[in-house]
A tleap script that builds the chain and sets N, CA, C and O, in Angstrom:
source leaprc.protein.ff14SB
mol = sequence {
  NGLY GLY PHE SER SER GLY ALA MET GLY ASP
  GLY LEU ARG ARG ILE ASP TRP ASP ILE SER
  LYS LEU PRO VAL PHE GLU LYS ASN PHE TYR
  MET GLU HIE PRO ALA VAL SER LYS ARG ASP
  GLU GLN HIE ALA ASN GLU TRP ARG ARG ASP
  ASN GLU ILE ASN VAL ILE GLY ARG GLY VAL
  PRO LYS PRO VAL MET THR PHE GLU GLU ALA
  SER MET PRO GLU TYR VAL LEU LYS GLU VAL
  LEU LYS GLN GLY PHE THR LYS PRO SER PRO
  ILE GLN SER GLN GLY CTRP
}
set mol.1.N position { 45.224 -107.359 -43.655 }
set mol.1.CA position { 44.552 -106.390 -42.569 }
set mol.1.C position { 44.087 -107.086 -41.486 }
set mol.1.O position { 44.301 -108.266 -41.208 }
set mol.2.N position { 43.394 -106.220 -40.854 }
set mol.2.CA position { 42.855 -106.457 -39.442 }
set mol.2.C position { 43.249 -105.931 -38.338 }
set mol.2.O position { 43.895 -104.900 -38.522 }
set mol.3.N position { 43.116 -106.228 -37.277 }
set mol.3.CA position { 43.483 -105.837 -36.063 }
set mol.3.C position { 44.365 -106.724 -34.954 }
set mol.3.O position { 44.269 -107.943 -35.091 }
set mol.4.N position { 44.838 -106.453 -34.351 }
set mol.4.CA position { 45.582 -107.414 -33.371 }
set mol.4.C position { 44.606 -107.710 -32.188 }
set mol.4.O position { 43.559 -107.127 -31.906 }
set mol.5.N position { 45.152 -108.659 -31.629 }
set mol.5.CA position { 44.174 -109.431 -30.521 }
set mol.5.C position { 43.993 -108.168 -29.357 }
set mol.5.O position { 43.067 -108.202 -28.546 }
set mol.6.N position { 44.993 -107.062 -29.385 }
set mol.6.CA position { 44.592 -106.143 -28.301 }
set mol.6.C position { 43.467 -104.966 -28.578 }
set mol.6.O position { 43.142 -104.754 -29.746 }
set mol.7.N position { 43.035 -104.413 -27.807 }
set mol.7.CA position { 41.668 -103.544 -27.885 }
set mol.7.C position { 42.480 -102.462 -28.682 }
set mol.7.O position { 43.707 -102.361 -28.678 }
set mol.8.N position { 41.510 -101.596 -29.430 }
set mol.8.CA position { 41.786 -100.458 -29.859 }
set mol.8.C position { 42.104 -99.671 -28.950 }
set mol.8.O position { 41.493 -99.703 -27.882 }
set mol.9.N position { 43.413 -98.544 -29.232 }
set mol.9.CA position { 43.448 -97.786 -28.379 }
set mol.9.C position { 44.494 -97.916 -27.277 }
set mol.9.O position { 44.898 -96.910 -26.694 }
set mol.10.N position { 45.022 -99.370 -26.924 }
set mol.10.CA position { 45.740 -99.765 -25.959 }
set mol.10.C position { 47.121 -99.054 -25.774 }
set mol.10.O position { 47.846 -98.914 -24.789 }
set mol.11.N position { 47.231 -98.622 -27.193 }
set mol.11.CA position { 48.737 -97.872 -26.974 }
set mol.11.C position { 48.848 -96.520 -27.058 }
set mol.11.O position { 49.837 -95.831 -27.309 }
set mol.12.N position { 47.562 -96.173 -26.787 }
set mol.12.CA position { 47.442 -94.371 -26.650 }
set mol.12.C position { 47.936 -94.209 -24.906 }
set mol.12.O position { 47.629 -94.924 -23.952 }
set mol.13.N position { 48.764 -93.043 -24.958 }
set mol.13.CA position { 48.896 -92.574 -23.569 }
set mol.13.C position { 48.154 -91.573 -23.144 }
set mol.13.O position { 47.477 -90.977 -23.981 }
set mol.14.N position { 48.118 -91.245 -22.028 }
set mol.14.CA position { 47.108 -90.299 -21.459 }
set mol.14.C position { 47.946 -88.675 -21.402 }
set mol.14.O position { 48.987 -88.347 -20.833 }
set mol.15.N position { 47.167 -88.036 -22.089 }
set mol.15.CA position { 47.767 -86.650 -22.082 }
set mol.15.C position { 47.603 -85.904 -20.789 }
set mol.15.O position { 46.523 -86.030 -20.211 }
set mol.16.N position { 48.597 -85.090 -20.220 }
set mol.16.CA position { 48.777 -84.245 -19.152 }
set mol.16.C position { 48.275 -82.870 -19.622 }
set mol.16.O position { 49.009 -82.032 -20.145 }
set mol.17.N position { 46.988 -82.713 -19.395 }
set mol.17.CA position { 46.466 -81.269 -19.861 }
set mol.17.C position { 46.665 -80.444 -18.674 }
set mol.17.O position { 45.768 -80.311 -17.841 }
set mol.18.N position { 48.012 -79.784 -18.546 }
set mol.18.CA position { 48.242 -78.765 -17.516 }
set mol.18.C position { 47.470 -77.577 -18.110 }
set mol.18.O position { 47.620 -77.180 -19.265 }
set mol.19.N position { 46.580 -77.018 -17.153 }
set mol.19.CA position { 45.817 -76.137 -17.545 }
set mol.19.C position { 46.570 -74.563 -17.401 }
set mol.19.O position { 46.016 -73.534 -17.788 }
set mol.20.N position { 47.945 -74.607 -16.765 }
set mol.20.CA position { 48.833 -73.454 -16.518 }
set mol.20.C position { 49.589 -73.098 -18.121 }
set mol.20.O position { 50.061 -72.082 -18.630 }
set mol.21.N position { 49.418 -74.426 -18.531 }
set mol.21.CA position { 50.202 -74.148 -20.012 }
set mol.21.C position { 49.294 -74.022 -21.237 }
set mol.21.O position { 49.704 -73.964 -22.396 }
set mol.22.N position { 47.969 -73.984 -20.839 }
set mol.22.CA position { 47.308 -74.042 -22.545 }
set mol.22.C position { 46.946 -72.247 -22.561 }
set mol.22.O position { 46.640 -71.576 -21.575 }
set mol.23.N position { 47.053 -71.893 -23.599 }
set mol.23.CA position { 46.656 -70.486 -23.687 }
set mol.23.C position { 45.316 -70.080 -23.287 }
set mol.23.O position { 44.413 -70.873 -23.553 }
set mol.24.N position { 44.953 -68.745 -22.565 }
set mol.24.CA position { 43.843 -68.488 -22.411 }
set mol.24.C position { 42.854 -68.042 -23.558 }
set mol.24.O position { 43.111 -67.190 -24.408 }
set mol.25.N position { 41.842 -68.659 -23.459 }
set mol.25.CA position { 40.672 -68.749 -24.309 }
set mol.25.C position { 39.296 -68.552 -23.944 }
set mol.25.O position { 38.617 -69.469 -23.481 }
set mol.26.N position { 38.792 -67.214 -24.162 }
set mol.26.CA position { 37.268 -66.426 -23.698 }
set mol.26.C position { 36.236 -67.053 -24.727 }
set mol.26.O position { 36.297 -66.931 -25.951 }
set mol.27.N position { 35.231 -67.779 -23.971 }
set mol.27.CA position { 34.181 -68.143 -24.955 }
set mol.27.C position { 33.575 -66.851 -25.587 }
set mol.27.O position { 33.433 -66.823 -26.809 }
set mol.28.N position { 33.210 -65.780 -24.826 }
set mol.28.CA position { 32.587 -64.718 -25.426 }
set mol.28.C position { 33.380 -63.626 -25.823 }
set mol.28.O position { 33.367 -62.510 -25.305 }
set mol.29.N position { 34.087 -64.011 -26.792 }
set mol.29.CA position { 35.407 -62.903 -27.098 }
set mol.29.C position { 35.115 -61.898 -27.999 }
set mol.29.O position { 36.090 -61.208 -28.297 }
set mol.30.N position { 33.781 -61.526 -28.664 }
set mol.30.CA position { 33.788 -60.681 -29.671 }
set mol.30.C position { 33.624 -59.384 -29.114 }
set mol.30.O position { 32.726 -59.196 -28.293 }
set mol.31.N position { 34.428 -58.414 -29.484 }
set mol.31.CA position { 34.551 -57.092 -29.368 }
set mol.31.C position { 34.476 -56.499 -30.649 }
set mol.31.O position { 35.189 -56.915 -31.562 }
set mol.32.N position { 33.546 -55.407 -30.829 }
set mol.32.CA position { 33.538 -54.974 -32.022 }
set mol.32.C position { 35.051 -53.761 -32.197 }
set mol.32.O position { 35.478 -52.991 -31.337 }
set mol.33.N position { 35.448 -53.931 -33.285 }
set mol.33.CA position { 36.862 -53.185 -33.529 }
set mol.33.C position { 36.136 -51.526 -33.799 }
set mol.33.O position { 35.109 -51.297 -34.437 }
set mol.34.N position { 36.910 -50.647 -33.192 }
set mol.34.CA position { 36.491 -49.327 -33.460 }
set mol.34.C position { 36.390 -48.934 -34.972 }
set mol.34.O position { 35.727 -47.941 -35.273 }
set mol.35.N position { 37.003 -49.653 -35.911 }
set mol.35.CA position { 36.723 -49.550 -37.323 }
set mol.35.C position { 35.510 -49.874 -37.636 }
set mol.35.O position { 34.760 -49.136 -38.274 }
set mol.36.N position { 35.264 -50.816 -37.283 }
set mol.36.CA position { 33.583 -51.472 -37.595 }
set mol.36.C position { 32.428 -50.881 -37.030 }
set mol.36.O position { 31.321 -50.993 -37.557 }
set mol.37.N position { 32.679 -50.122 -35.755 }
set mol.37.CA position { 31.865 -49.283 -35.056 }
set mol.37.C position { 31.511 -48.041 -35.821 }
set mol.37.O position { 30.392 -47.532 -35.885 }
set mol.38.N position { 32.671 -47.601 -36.422 }
set mol.38.CA position { 32.413 -46.308 -37.146 }
set mol.38.C position { 31.563 -46.344 -38.748 }
set mol.38.O position { 30.980 -45.405 -39.289 }
set mol.39.N position { 31.699 -47.483 -39.154 }
set mol.39.CA position { 30.980 -47.913 -40.521 }
set mol.39.C position { 29.379 -47.887 -39.954 }
set mol.39.O position { 28.955 -48.411 -38.924 }
set mol.40.N position { 28.633 -47.104 -40.965 }
set mol.40.CA position { 27.312 -47.264 -40.680 }
set mol.40.C position { 26.645 -48.211 -41.322 }
set mol.40.O position { 27.142 -48.689 -42.342 }
set mol.41.N position { 25.430 -48.647 -40.858 }
set mol.41.CA position { 24.526 -49.647 -41.166 }
set mol.41.C position { 24.376 -49.858 -42.695 }
set mol.41.O position { 24.268 -50.956 -43.241 }
set mol.42.N position { 24.386 -48.550 -43.356 }
set mol.42.CA position { 23.908 -48.545 -44.793 }
set mol.42.C position { 25.185 -49.046 -45.433 }
set mol.42.O position { 24.857 -49.726 -46.405 }
set mol.43.N position { 26.381 -49.003 -45.315 }
set mol.43.CA position { 27.483 -49.383 -45.477 }
set mol.43.C position { 27.586 -50.981 -45.578 }
set mol.43.O position { 27.943 -51.662 -46.539 }
set mol.44.N position { 27.178 -51.369 -44.326 }
set mol.44.CA position { 27.281 -52.826 -44.052 }
set mol.44.C position { 26.280 -53.626 -45.137 }
set mol.44.O position { 26.500 -54.678 -45.739 }
set mol.45.N position { 25.240 -52.853 -45.168 }
set mol.45.CA position { 24.173 -53.633 -46.197 }
set mol.45.C position { 24.351 -53.752 -47.472 }
set mol.45.O position { 24.078 -54.733 -48.164 }
set mol.46.N position { 24.861 -52.644 -47.835 }
set mol.46.CA position { 25.738 -52.648 -49.471 }
set mol.46.C position { 26.535 -53.797 -49.496 }
set mol.46.O position { 26.383 -54.690 -50.330 }
set mol.47.N position { 27.466 -53.806 -48.520 }
set mol.47.CA position { 28.637 -54.579 -48.629 }
set mol.47.C position { 27.871 -56.327 -48.703 }
set mol.47.O position { 28.159 -57.158 -49.565 }
set mol.48.N position { 26.992 -56.513 -47.700 }
set mol.48.CA position { 26.316 -57.551 -47.726 }
set mol.48.C position { 25.685 -57.930 -48.979 }
set mol.48.O position { 25.786 -59.096 -49.360 }
set mol.49.N position { 25.069 -57.104 -49.633 }
set mol.49.CA position { 24.261 -57.139 -51.162 }
set mol.49.C position { 25.255 -57.660 -51.987 }
set mol.49.O position { 25.277 -58.781 -52.493 }
set mol.50.N position { 26.177 -56.655 -52.098 }
set mol.50.CA position { 27.397 -57.127 -52.977 }
set mol.50.C position { 28.000 -58.246 -53.018 }
set mol.50.O position { 28.393 -58.814 -54.037 }
set mol.51.N position { 28.125 -58.705 -51.632 }
set mol.51.CA position { 28.701 -60.094 -51.322 }
set mol.51.C position { 27.712 -61.501 -51.280 }
set mol.51.O position { 28.176 -62.602 -50.983 }
set mol.52.N position { 26.293 -61.277 -51.625 }
set mol.52.CA position { 25.306 -62.053 -51.420 }
set mol.52.C position { 25.549 -62.823 -50.184 }
set mol.52.O position { 25.813 -64.023 -50.105 }
set mol.53.N position { 25.408 -61.864 -49.118 }
set mol.53.CA position { 25.213 -62.308 -47.949 }
set mol.53.C position { 23.941 -61.884 -47.362 }
set mol.53.O position { 23.646 -60.689 -47.367 }
set mol.54.N position { 22.955 -63.003 -46.723 }
set mol.54.CA position { 21.758 -62.479 -46.242 }
set mol.54.C position { 21.770 -62.766 -44.831 }
set mol.54.O position { 22.242 -63.837 -44.448 }
set mol.55.N position { 21.305 -61.933 -44.021 }
set mol.55.CA position { 21.403 -61.990 -42.383 }
set mol.55.C position { 19.932 -61.986 -41.926 }
set mol.55.O position { 19.182 -61.421 -42.721 }
set mol.56.N position { 19.413 -62.441 -40.933 }
set mol.56.CA position { 18.341 -62.381 -40.195 }
set mol.56.C position { 18.443 -62.095 -38.923 }
set mol.56.O position { 19.295 -62.768 -38.345 }
set mol.57.N position { 17.836 -61.280 -38.233 }
set mol.57.CA position { 17.521 -61.194 -36.712 }
set mol.57.C position { 17.958 -59.644 -36.334 }
set mol.57.O position { 18.141 -58.722 -37.128 }
set mol.58.N position { 18.055 -59.627 -35.112 }
set mol.58.CA position { 18.122 -58.183 -34.397 }
set mol.58.C position { 19.752 -58.301 -33.775 }
set mol.58.O position { 20.329 -59.248 -33.241 }
set mol.59.N position { 20.184 -56.978 -34.081 }
set mol.59.CA position { 21.649 -57.063 -33.502 }
set mol.59.C position { 22.843 -57.603 -34.109 }
set mol.59.O position { 23.904 -57.694 -33.491 }
set mol.60.N position { 22.649 -58.049 -35.598 }
set mol.60.CA position { 23.508 -58.621 -36.158 }
set mol.60.C position { 24.810 -57.680 -36.187 }
set mol.60.O position { 24.636 -56.467 -36.307 }
set mol.61.N position { 25.902 -58.119 -36.097 }
set mol.61.CA position { 27.161 -57.382 -35.887 }
set mol.61.C position { 27.513 -57.231 -37.789 }
set mol.61.O position { 27.248 -57.942 -38.759 }
set mol.62.N position { 28.143 -56.072 -37.616 }
set mol.62.CA position { 28.512 -55.683 -38.953 }
set mol.62.C position { 29.620 -56.432 -39.371 }
set mol.62.O position { 30.442 -56.771 -38.520 }
set mol.63.N position { 29.798 -56.794 -40.723 }
set mol.63.CA position { 31.006 -57.394 -41.320 }
set mol.63.C position { 32.383 -56.677 -40.911 }
set mol.63.O position { 32.440 -55.448 -40.861 }
set mol.64.N position { 33.227 -57.297 -40.689 }
set mol.64.CA position { 34.792 -57.134 -40.569 }
set mol.64.C position { 35.378 -56.936 -42.243 }
set mol.64.O position { 34.855 -57.567 -43.162 }
set mol.65.N position { 36.296 -56.164 -42.420 }
set mol.65.CA position { 36.708 -56.204 -43.375 }
set mol.65.C position { 38.384 -56.596 -43.710 }
set mol.65.O position { 38.940 -56.822 -44.784 }
set mol.66.N position { 38.925 -56.568 -42.266 }
set mol.66.CA position { 40.241 -57.167 -42.353 }
set mol.66.C position { 40.703 -57.982 -41.434 }
set mol.66.O position { 40.573 -57.116 -40.568 }
set mol.67.N position { 41.094 -58.802 -40.890 }
set mol.67.CA position { 41.271 -60.054 -39.878 }
set mol.67.C position { 41.793 -59.164 -38.630 }
set mol.67.O position { 41.541 -59.679 -37.540 }
set mol.68.N position { 42.427 -58.009 -38.589 }
set mol.68.CA position { 42.610 -57.423 -37.610 }
set mol.68.C position { 41.446 -56.889 -36.768 }
set mol.68.O position { 41.488 -56.941 -35.539 }
set mol.69.N position { 40.254 -56.298 -37.536 }
set mol.69.CA position { 38.983 -55.961 -37.198 }
set mol.69.C position { 38.268 -57.120 -36.404 }
set mol.69.O position { 37.451 -56.961 -35.497 }
set mol.70.N position { 38.686 -58.203 -36.866 }
set mol.70.CA position { 37.874 -59.504 -36.274 }
set mol.70.C position { 38.388 -59.553 -34.818 }
set mol.70.O position { 37.935 -60.478 -34.144 }
set mol.71.N position { 39.193 -58.776 -34.266 }
set mol.71.CA position { 39.487 -58.508 -33.099 }
set mol.71.C position { 39.920 -59.970 -32.150 }
set mol.71.O position { 39.709 -60.035 -30.939 }
set mol.72.N position { 40.418 -60.848 -32.783 }
set mol.72.CA position { 40.875 -62.230 -32.539 }
set mol.72.C position { 41.952 -62.198 -31.228 }
set mol.72.O position { 41.993 -61.069 -30.738 }
set mol.73.N position { 42.616 -62.936 -30.715 }
set mol.73.CA position { 43.722 -62.890 -29.873 }
set mol.73.C position { 44.757 -62.636 -30.737 }
set mol.73.O position { 44.723 -63.035 -31.901 }
set mol.74.N position { 45.805 -61.921 -30.216 }
set mol.74.CA position { 47.040 -61.468 -30.983 }
set mol.74.C position { 47.714 -62.998 -31.637 }
set mol.74.O position { 47.981 -63.205 -32.820 }
set mol.75.N position { 47.855 -63.797 -30.675 }
set mol.75.CA position { 48.548 -65.157 -30.961 }
set mol.75.C position { 47.477 -65.996 -32.358 }
set mol.75.O position { 47.901 -66.653 -33.308 }
set mol.76.N position { 46.520 -65.774 -32.129 }
set mol.76.CA position { 45.692 -66.376 -33.424 }
set mol.76.C position { 45.674 -65.354 -34.866 }
set mol.76.O position { 45.745 -65.716 -36.040 }
set mol.77.N position { 45.577 -64.261 -34.422 }
set mol.77.CA position { 45.972 -63.054 -35.652 }
set mol.77.C position { 47.257 -63.500 -36.185 }
set mol.77.O position { 47.357 -63.528 -37.412 }
set mol.78.N position { 48.442 -63.920 -35.341 }
set mol.78.CA position { 49.618 -63.846 -36.003 }
set mol.78.C position { 49.733 -64.949 -36.968 }
set mol.78.O position { 50.471 -64.843 -37.948 }
set mol.79.N position { 49.054 -65.977 -36.741 }
set mol.79.CA position { 49.068 -67.434 -37.316 }
set mol.79.C position { 48.335 -67.380 -38.717 }
set mol.79.O position { 48.743 -67.845 -39.782 }
set mol.80.N position { 47.191 -66.720 -38.473 }
set mol.80.CA position { 46.417 -66.323 -39.475 }
set mol.80.C position { 47.192 -65.433 -41.058 }
set mol.80.O position { 47.048 -65.576 -42.272 }
set mol.81.N position { 47.885 -64.668 -40.314 }
set mol.81.CA position { 48.635 -63.794 -41.389 }
set mol.81.C position { 50.009 -64.395 -41.838 }
set mol.81.O position { 50.594 -64.110 -42.883 }
set mol.82.N position { 50.432 -65.285 -40.864 }
set mol.82.CA position { 51.748 -65.977 -41.166 }
set mol.82.C position { 51.098 -66.875 -42.190 }
set mol.82.O position { 51.931 -67.012 -43.087 }
set mol.83.N position { 50.144 -67.465 -42.444 }
set mol.83.CA position { 49.613 -68.245 -43.643 }
set mol.83.C position { 49.269 -67.789 -44.918 }
set mol.83.O position { 48.768 -68.509 -45.783 }
set mol.84.N position { 49.601 -66.290 -45.081 }
set mol.84.CA position { 49.402 -65.481 -46.156 }
set mol.84.C position { 48.119 -65.186 -46.680 }
set mol.84.O position { 47.984 -65.081 -47.899 }
set mol.85.N position { 46.972 -65.010 -45.758 }
set mol.85.CA position { 45.737 -64.621 -46.041 }
set mol.85.C position { 45.705 -63.132 -45.954 }
set mol.85.O position { 46.125 -62.613 -44.919 }
set mol.86.N position { 45.287 -62.441 -46.853 }
set mol.86.CA position { 45.082 -61.070 -46.950 }
set mol.86.C position { 44.161 -60.138 -46.455 }
set mol.86.O position { 44.369 -59.007 -46.016 }
set mol.87.N position { 42.793 -60.951 -46.623 }
set mol.87.CA position { 41.626 -60.577 -45.832 }
set mol.87.C position { 40.702 -61.755 -45.869 }
set mol.87.O position { 40.754 -62.707 -46.648 }
set mol.88.N position { 39.775 -61.519 -44.817 }
set mol.88.CA position { 38.343 -62.565 -44.692 }
set mol.88.C position { 37.842 -63.016 -46.103 }
set mol.88.O position { 37.962 -62.245 -47.055 }
set mol.89.N position { 37.430 -63.927 -46.212 }
set mol.89.CA position { 36.262 -64.236 -47.187 }
set mol.89.C position { 34.915 -63.763 -46.985 }
set mol.89.O position { 34.832 -63.470 -45.792 }
set mol.90.N position { 33.917 -63.564 -47.518 }
set mol.90.CA position { 32.691 -62.821 -47.063 }
set mol.90.C position { 32.213 -63.646 -45.946 }
set mol.90.O position { 31.742 -62.981 -45.024 }
set mol.91.N position { 32.210 -64.678 -45.815 }
set mol.91.CA position { 31.294 -65.219 -44.877 }
set mol.91.C position { 32.121 -65.433 -43.889 }
set mol.91.O position { 31.482 -65.994 -42.999 }
set mol.92.N position { 33.386 -65.252 -43.532 }
set mol.92.CA position { 34.429 -64.925 -42.326 }
set mol.92.C position { 33.851 -63.562 -41.941 }
set mol.92.O position { 33.269 -63.340 -40.879 }
set mol.93.N position { 34.123 -62.472 -43.136 }
set mol.93.CA position { 33.829 -61.066 -42.547 }
set mol.93.C position { 32.616 -61.056 -41.830 }
set mol.93.O position { 32.656 -60.593 -40.690 }
set mol.94.N position { 31.450 -61.512 -42.311 }
set mol.94.CA position { 30.300 -61.605 -41.576 }
set mol.94.C position { 30.287 -62.182 -40.456 }
set mol.94.O position { 29.988 -61.498 -39.477 }
set mol.95.N position { 30.604 -63.593 -40.283 }
set mol.95.CA position { 30.690 -64.456 -39.384 }
set mol.95.C position { 31.516 -64.050 -37.881 }
set mol.95.O position { 31.040 -64.287 -36.770 }
set mol.96.N position { 32.615 -63.507 -38.086 }
set mol.96.CA position { 33.462 -62.874 -37.294 }
set mol.96.C position { 32.873 -61.687 -36.327 }
set mol.96.O position { 33.629 -61.073 -35.574 }
savepdb mol mol.pdb
quit
């Protein structure tokens, strides 16, 4: 075992981060889906209770029930669905 006499990372090559080839990513990307907006706060609170989710604070977003309601970029949604997931886990539902 052990390392050769060269420094770690000597064999790595520089990455060309051509920004024009990277997908656009918005830091503030949450947009409440119309189906989520239509759900009343009582329904959201009942769902949280049933799923043992506790939230604290003001303006807490209501949980999403489907990946489509998470309003993620289409290319991300496509990959999530391709993996065979049918719905978000409770923590994902509230976290998105």
